[in-house]
C-alpha positions, -999 to 999 in steps of 0.1 A, spaced: -363 560 396 -391 549 418 -400 569 452 -394 548 482 -418 548 512 -409 533 546 -426 520 575 -402 511 603 -405 489 637 -440 480 629 -458 452 651 -476 434 626 -482 394 635 -496 378 602 -491 386 567 -529 398 565 -522 423 592 -492 436 571 -512 439 540 -540 456 558 -516 481 575 -494 486 544 -528 491 523 -542 517 548 -508 537 549 -506 534 511 -542 545 505 -536 576 529 -507 587 507 -527 583 476 -507 553 459 -535 528 457 -570 521 459 -586 500 491 -592 470 467 -552 467 469 -551 448 501 -576 423 488 -555 419 455 -524 413 476 -539 385 497 -555 368 465 -520 369 447 -499 358 478 -519 328 481 -515 317 444 -478 328 441 -461 332 474 -434 359 476 -410 347 505 -374 346 495 -353 319 514 -324 343 515 -302 345 547 -319 366 563 -354 358 547 -373 387 529 -406 388 512 -415 409 483 -454 412 484 -469 426 450 -499 423 428 -508 436 395 -509 473 388 -548 475 385 -551 490 419 -519 514 418 -524 551 414 -490 562 420 -456 540 418 -437 533 450 -416 506 468 -430 504 502 -400 492 525 -409 477 559 -390 462 590 -414 447 613 -405 438 652 -411 402 646 -409 374 620 -441 367 600 -447 335 581 -448 334 543 -447 308 519 -417 305 498 -414 317 464 -417 288 440 -420 264 469 -443 238 482 -472 245 505 -449 235 535 -420 256 525 -421 287 548 -396 315 557 -400 340 585 -388 375 571 -391 408 592 -381 429 562 -405 435 532 -402 452 500 -437 457 486 -437 466 450 -466 491 440 -462 494 404 -488 501 378 -470 491 346 -456 454 339 -424 463 323 -413 487 352 -427 458 377 -405 432 363 -374 454 360 -377 468 396 -385 430 407 -353 418 391 -331 448 405 -345 440 439 -338 405 439 -304 410 429 -299 436 457 -313 414 481 -289 385 472 -261 407 477 -269 408 517 -261 444 524 -294 457 518 -314 435 543 -285 433 568 -283 470 569 -323 472 572 -320 450 603 -292 468 619 -311 501 615 -321 516 648 -344 541 638 -363 554 606 -335 576 593 -309 547 595 -335 523 575 -339 550 549 -302 557 546 -297 517 541 -322 512 515 -313 544 496 -276 533 497 -281 497 485 -313 497 465 
């Protein structure tokens, strides 16, 4: 099982701010190198990670080159952030407040976790309970219960 980390009630305004703040947190905790932020931005431009679920979610990730230790960084932001839709056209956007950042070094683990995560997101409870959390503890409980 992959360890989870949490950022709750953040105030990022753009995906670039989100990637910067998440990378700073992950570097401080020893999960990634500083180059992770650039890799996230590059990959997101080429392969968007916004899911048009209700409510929408994004699963930002990149290859494992910059990962030192595996984790899934779970984030609830105060406001929506514009993300392009996974597999969509350039004008297809979603506005998630919940993000599950995959920080995984190995491709096989990455694919398995991505598939599991998408399945859990489509179930609805994970995102609904995450958005309904009133504090960090409730958010952690919801994620640990549904993911």
